[in-house]
N, C-alpha and C positions, 0 to 999 in steps of 0.2 A: 516589087510593093504587090501588093496584096488587089488580083485580080476585083473593080469597082462590083463587075457584075456579080461575083459569088458572095460578094460583102450583102449584098441588098438582096439577094435569096437568103443568106443564112439569118436574115434580120426577118423576111416573110416568115420561115420558117418557125422559127421563134416564137416568133408572134399569133401566130396560129396553134402554137402548142399551150401559148400561155392562156387562148382564149378554152381551147379543152379544157384544162384546168380548173381556170375559172369559173368551167358553169359546171365540172364535175366536183368541186366545190360549195357552189351554190345550191346544189341536188343535193349533196347531203346534210346540206343546213336547210331545206325545204326552199329553197327561192323559186329554183329554173327548173323541180318537177314538183309535182303534187305530194306533200306528205304524208308517210305511211303511218296508219292505226301505231301506238307505243304498243309493246308485248305487253300485256298484262301482269301486273306483278300479283305475286302466288297470295290468295285470299289467305285471309288472317278473321280469328274471333271476331265479331265487329262489338266484343261488349269488353275487349282488352284496346288499354292504350299503350303507347309505346313506352313511358317511363318506367324503369323497377325501382320501386320502390322500400327503402329499409328500413326496417323496424327499430327502434329508438335504440334500443339493447344491442341492436347487433346481430340478433339472435336466428332472423328469419329473411328473407329479400321475397317480392312480390309484385309480379305486376297488377295491377289498380285493372278496375271494371273506367272506361272513358269516363271520366269528371269525379272521380270517385278520390278521396282524398280523408287522414283523420281531421276526427273532430281533437280542437286544441281547448282548454280548460275555457276561456273568456267566450267562445262561442257558446259553448257549454251551458253555462249560464243565460247566455241570453238568450237562447232554446229553452229554458227554463223558466225566464222571463215571460216569456213572451207566446210558447205555443209549446207548455208541458204538457197539457192533455194529450195531444197528439202521439207523445212519445213513452214506452216503456223504462220510468224511471233507473234501469240499470244501464240505456244506453248514455244518461246524462249526467250517472255520478256512480261513474264506474267501482265496484268493491275493490281493484289494487290499482293503488296509483300510477296514471302514467297512460293504462290500458286500456284510451279511448276508442271508440269503437270506429269504424271506416265507412262512408256510406257517400251518397252526392250532398254534401254540405252546405254547397252553397245553395242548392234546394231549398235544403232543411231550412234555411236561414231566410227565405221567402215563404214557410211557411206550407210547401209542398212536399209532403210526407206520401210515398206510393211504399216504405213495410222492407226493400233490399239494402242489407247492411250487413256488415260485416264486427262482428264483438272475439274478443280477446281474453283468456285465461289461464294462468299462468300456477303449475304447482310443480313440489319438491319430489322427489322419485318420476321414475318413467314406465308408465305403464304397459304393461308386456304384450307385445303385438302376435298374438297370440290366440289359440280357442277360450284360454283364461281370461284373458284381454276383453272377448268377444260376449264371453258369460259379463262380463262385469259389464261391458259398456251397453247391454239389453238391458239393463234389469229399470223394470219403468219405477218412477217415481209418482206418487199420490199425495195430492194432501186436498183439508177443506177449503173449496174455491176454486184449485184449479191441478193441473192434471199434463202428465208430460209423458209419451212412450218411445222408445222408439224403434221405427217400423221396419230399418233397414239395417244391415250391421253387417260391414267386411272390412278384410285386411286390402287393403291398396298399396303402392308406390307412387311418390307423389314428387312433381317436377324431374326437371331431364338428370336429377343426380335419383332417381327412384328409391326416395327418401321413406322409411317404411312405415306407417302408420293404420291406426282403423276410423273407418269413416264410416258415418250414422246418417241416414233419415231422423229425422225428429220431429213431434207434433206438439207443440206448445197449447193447454187450452188453458186459456185467465179465465176464464166464467162467462154469463149471458152477455156480459156489456163490451165484449172484447174481442174482435175479430180472431179464431186459431193463428198461430203464427208455426210454419214450417222453417228446416232449418236441416243444410247440409253442416253437418258434425266433420268435425278432423282431430282426431286424438292422436297428438305428434309425439312421441321420443326423442328427446336430443338432449345431449349435454349434463344426464343426468335429471333434467327435470320433463315437464308434460307439459306441450302447448296446449289448448283447445282455442281451436279457430269456426266459428260459427255465423255461417253463413245462410241468413233471416232474408226471410219473405213471408205474404201473408199465404196461407194454406192453399189461396184459389190460386196463387198465383205459383206453387211449385214446381208442375210440366212446365212451362217456359222458364223457370229461374234456375233449372236444372241443370242445363247446356251451357247456359253462361259462368253458374258458379263453377262447374268443372272446366271449363275451358281456365278460369283463373287461378283455380288449384294447380294446372300443370303446368303452371309460372313458378310454383315455388321454390323456393332453396333453403337450407338452412345450415348455421353456421357450423354446428355441431353434431357426426352420426349420433346414434342410440349409442347407449354404453352396451344395451343388451342387457343380459341373466338378472332377470326378475326377483327381489326382495321380499318379504313378506310390506313392507313400506310402500314399497311399489304396488302392490297388487290393491291395496286402499286406496292408491291416487286419487283414480276415478269416480269413487263411490264420496269420497271427503269431498272431492272440489264442486259433485251436483248435490251433494245436501249444503256446502253454505251455498251454492247458486237458490237451491231452491228457497233456504234460510230468507236470503236476501229480499227475494220476487215476493215472499208471502208477508213480509214487511213492510212493503211499497204497497203491495194491494191493501193492507187494513191501511195506509193512511192517505191513499190516492182516492179524490173525489170519482166516482162514474163519469166517461165524459168518451171522447173519438179515440180511437183505435190508437197502439202502438204502431212505431216505426221501426 
């Protein structure tokens, strides 16, 4: 039979080992030793949330700024009834069905309008991402009561897929009763069409808004690549879209009473 003293000694050794393991576990879990400061996560742009949003037609996806989402028709009607003077009508009644704007919608429904938002347009045919396309994009648009100018235009690559596009910084003056609007505008050829994504803000807010807007555009992904090679119909895409938008603005400006600024 085993020596009783050897059994007692082995039991004591196992007990002490068990205590050491328990102390080590407690230290790892922060119970027996001071907790270490957690390693900070890599910084991410404050303007961007964690959730990827997909367009209704799945043509693109984007990680929106925190608190942003797309306006829905019932909310647009509510805003028209309660706060219509605070918004440009093209935000609440988009020219193309389903292309409602993105923004801090919950704040809008409380009557808090700070100017920043994203509007969408879609046109048949692709604008060429070339010097020719840049020339079209830079074309000024001026009419009675308003003025639209392109301050900068350049060719860029968007998102992790490096999708080619034309980026413009534009200024829109709607007259003396409305503060001027600025926008970071993206003209994106994709799958035979051109998407126009316009990140708007008050002109006075542009310098502060541009880094946040560009952090958001860096998350863009598109379902289909550009088809490439331009045709005459493609070269007319941008002027046609801008002309249609201009017509809409003139129409709503004539109908709209003077009041607070758009959002």
